[in-house]
N, CA, C and O of each residue as an XYZ file, in Angstrom:
252
protein
N       4.302   -159.429    -71.290
C       4.813   -159.180    -72.621
C       6.258   -159.676    -72.702
O       7.065   -159.405    -71.813
N       6.568   -160.387    -73.749
C       7.937   -160.887    -73.922
C       8.878   -159.735    -74.240
O       8.530   -158.793    -74.952
N      10.087   -159.842    -73.686
C      11.135   -158.858    -73.972
C      12.352   -159.612    -74.470
O      12.620   -160.737    -74.049
N      13.082   -158.978    -75.371
C      14.236   -159.617    -75.993
C      15.457   -158.718    -75.898
O      15.353   -157.501    -75.747
N      16.613   -159.353    -75.990
C      17.861   -158.624    -76.190
C      18.452   -159.111    -77.502
O      18.151   -160.211    -77.965
N      19.296   -158.277    -78.094
C      19.809   -158.558    -79.427
C      21.331   -158.500    -79.441
O      21.956   -157.810    -78.635
N      21.904   -159.239    -80.375
C      23.362   -159.303    -80.540
C      23.651   -159.295    -82.036
O      22.909   -159.885    -82.821
N      24.717   -158.633    -82.421
C      25.163   -158.627    -83.816
C      26.588   -159.161    -83.838
O      27.458   -158.668    -83.120
N      26.818   -160.175    -84.670
C      28.150   -160.767    -84.804
C      28.600   -160.666    -86.251
O      27.812   -160.882    -87.171
N      29.875   -160.335    -86.449
C      30.455   -160.317    -87.795
C      31.504   -161.413    -87.889
O      32.331   -161.577    -86.993
N      31.460   -162.156    -88.979
C      32.427   -163.221    -89.223
C      33.142   -162.945    -90.534
O      32.518   -162.909    -91.595
N      34.455   -162.749    -90.456
C      35.263   -162.622    -91.661
C      35.543   -164.040    -92.156
O      36.118   -164.856    -91.436
N      35.134   -164.322    -93.378
C      35.272   -165.674    -93.912
C      36.121   -165.620    -95.179
O      35.696   -165.106    -96.214
N      37.330   -166.165    -95.071
C      38.235   -166.213    -96.215
C      38.587   -167.641    -96.592
O      38.904   -167.924    -97.747
N      38.532   -168.548    -95.608
C      38.925   -169.938    -95.832
C      37.877   -170.859    -95.225
O      37.037   -170.422    -94.438
N      37.928   -172.120    -95.592
C      36.981   -173.106    -95.076
C      37.022   -173.174    -93.556
O      35.982   -173.349    -92.921
N      38.210   -173.036    -92.958
C      38.320   -173.109    -91.495
C      37.561   -171.971    -90.824
O      37.148   -172.099    -89.671
N      37.371   -170.856    -91.535
C      36.617   -169.742    -90.975
C      35.148   -170.114    -90.777
O      34.506   -169.629    -89.846
N      34.612   -170.976    -91.651
C      33.234   -171.432    -91.487
C      33.099   -172.276    -90.221
O      32.071   -172.221    -89.546
N      34.120   -173.047    -89.902
C      34.081   -173.862    -88.682
C      34.081   -172.962    -87.445
O      33.360   -173.228    -86.483
N      34.879   -171.910    -87.469
C      34.885   -170.959    -86.350
C      33.512   -170.299    -86.222
O      33.010   -170.116    -85.113
N      32.914   -169.945    -87.344
C      31.578   -169.349    -87.347
C      30.559   -170.311    -86.742
O      29.737   -169.912    -85.917
N      30.612   -171.570    -87.150
C      29.695   -172.593    -86.643
C      29.859   -172.772    -85.127
O      28.871   -172.827    -84.394
N      31.114   -172.861    -84.665
C      31.367   -173.028    -83.228
C      30.812   -171.845    -82.428
O      30.168   -172.028    -81.395
N      31.068   -170.649    -82.916
C      30.599   -169.446    -82.225
C      29.079   -169.400    -82.165
O      28.505   -169.086    -81.122
N      28.422   -169.715    -83.288
C      26.957   -169.700    -83.303
C      26.387   -170.798    -82.409
O      25.380   -170.585    -81.735
N      27.019   -171.967    -82.397
C      26.568   -173.043    -81.504
C      26.736   -172.652    -80.035
O      25.877   -172.959    -79.209
N      27.834   -171.980    -79.711
C      28.045   -171.512    -78.337
C      26.954   -170.517    -77.933
O      26.409   -170.591    -76.832
N      26.649   -169.597    -78.830
C      25.584   -168.633    -78.546
C      24.230   -169.339    -78.435
O      23.419   -168.994    -77.576
N      23.985   -170.324    -79.297
C      22.738   -171.081    -79.238
C      22.579   -171.794    -77.910
O      21.476   -171.860    -77.367
N      23.665   -172.326    -77.386
C      23.622   -173.005    -76.088
C      23.280   -172.029    -74.962
O      22.772   -172.430    -73.915
N      23.563   -170.752    -75.187
C      23.239   -169.718    -74.198
C      21.864   -169.101    -74.440
O      21.497   -168.123    -73.790
N      21.101   -169.675    -75.379
C      19.739   -169.207    -75.608
C      19.555   -168.242    -76.761
O      18.443   -167.775    -77.007
N      20.646   -167.933    -77.482
C      20.544   -167.013    -78.614
C      20.021   -167.748    -79.841
O      20.306   -168.929    -80.041
N      19.250   -167.035    -80.663
C      18.696   -167.570    -81.905
C      19.061   -166.625    -83.047
O      18.853   -165.417    -82.942
N      19.603   -167.170    -84.138
C      19.898   -166.350    -85.310
C      18.569   -165.991    -85.965
O      17.764   -166.867    -86.280
N      18.350   -164.694    -86.166
C      17.115   -164.261    -86.808
C      17.357   -163.768    -88.226
O      16.422   -163.653    -89.018
N      18.623   -163.476    -88.548
C      18.956   -163.041    -89.899
C      20.468   -163.143    -90.088
O      21.240   -163.029    -89.136
N      20.864   -163.359    -91.325
C      22.288   -163.368    -91.678
C      22.430   -162.724    -93.047
O      21.650   -162.999    -93.958
N      23.421   -161.875    -93.181
C      23.660   -161.165    -94.433
C      25.088   -161.424    -94.899
O      26.041   -161.261    -94.137
N      25.222   -161.826    -96.151
C      26.547   -162.006    -96.743
C      27.010   -160.671    -97.308
O      26.244   -159.950    -97.948
N      28.268   -160.358    -97.063
C      28.849   -159.135    -97.590
C      30.142   -159.445    -98.315
O      30.507   -160.608    -98.485
N      30.828   -158.409    -98.739
C      32.085   -158.579    -99.469
C      33.176   -159.212    -98.609
O      34.071   -159.872    -99.137
N      33.113   -159.018    -97.303
C      34.198   -159.457    -96.429
C      33.815   -160.561    -95.457
O      34.656   -161.051    -94.704
N      32.535   -160.956    -95.474
C      32.113   -161.997    -94.547
C      30.618   -161.971    -94.325
O      29.849   -161.564    -95.196
N      30.214   -162.414    -93.138
C      28.799   -162.528    -92.800
C      28.497   -161.749    -91.530
O      29.247   -161.804    -90.555
N      27.398   -161.033    -91.561
C      26.882   -160.376    -90.374
C      25.652   -161.150    -89.941
O      24.742   -161.373    -90.739
N      25.619   -161.560    -88.682
C      24.476   -162.312    -88.165
C      23.811   -161.503    -87.056
O      24.469   -160.823    -86.269
N      22.505   -161.599    -87.023
C      21.694   -160.906    -86.030
C      21.013   -161.968    -85.174
O      20.352   -162.867    -85.694
N      21.179   -161.855    -83.868
C      20.642   -162.848    -82.943
C      19.737   -162.173    -81.916
O      19.845   -160.975    -81.655
N      18.839   -162.977    -81.343
C      18.013   -162.485    -80.244
C      17.820   -163.608    -79.242
O      17.951   -164.788    -79.566
N      17.505   -163.212    -78.016
C      17.091   -164.178    -77.001
C      16.124   -163.475    -76.057
O      16.198   -162.269    -75.820
N      15.224   -164.281    -75.539
C      14.219   -163.748    -74.635
C      14.849   -163.441    -73.285
O      15.634   -164.224    -72.749
N      14.489   -162.290    -72.755
C      14.944   -161.930    -71.415
C      14.130   -162.691    -70.390
O      12.944   -162.951    -70.593
N      14.762   -163.041    -69.305
C      14.072   -163.683    -68.188
C      13.056   -162.679    -67.641
O      13.440   -161.584    -67.229
N      11.769   -163.031    -67.631
C      10.743   -162.080    -67.172
C      11.001   -161.559    -65.757
O      10.729   -160.392    -65.476
N      11.519   -162.399    -64.869
C      11.805   -161.963    -63.504
C      12.968   -160.980    -63.471
O      12.937   -159.999    -62.728
N      13.988   -161.241    -64.271
C      15.153   -160.355    -64.318
C      14.775   -159.032    -64.971
O      15.235   -157.975    -64.537
N      13.941   -159.077    -66.012
C      13.550   -157.863    -66.723
C      12.740   -156.938    -65.816
O      12.904   -155.720    -65.873
N      11.876   -157.501    -64.986
C      11.056   -156.670    -64.104
C      11.862   -156.124    -62.929
O      11.440   -155.163    -62.286
N      13.004   -156.720    -62.646
C      13.837   -156.265    -61.533
C      14.699   -155.067    -61.913
O      15.255   -154.405    -61.036
N      14.817   -154.777    -63.220
C      15.637   -153.653    -63.661
C      14.934   -152.340    -63.334
O      13.709   -152.259    -63.419
N      15.703   -151.299    -62.958
C      15.098   -149.994    -62.631
C      14.528   -149.314    -63.856
O      13.985   -148.214    -63.755
């Protein structure tokens, strides 16, 4: 059975340069195997929800 871990990131976006920081951060997470599964716009920025599959060997090694 597949197992996942989850991450929540908040990005305060006030200027165009903030979108570039958001893009860089999401690309860095993507390179580490994270996938954005949802993003919500709010009054102060964006909340993104990410997941990645746990390594089956590592997951079974946990107590």
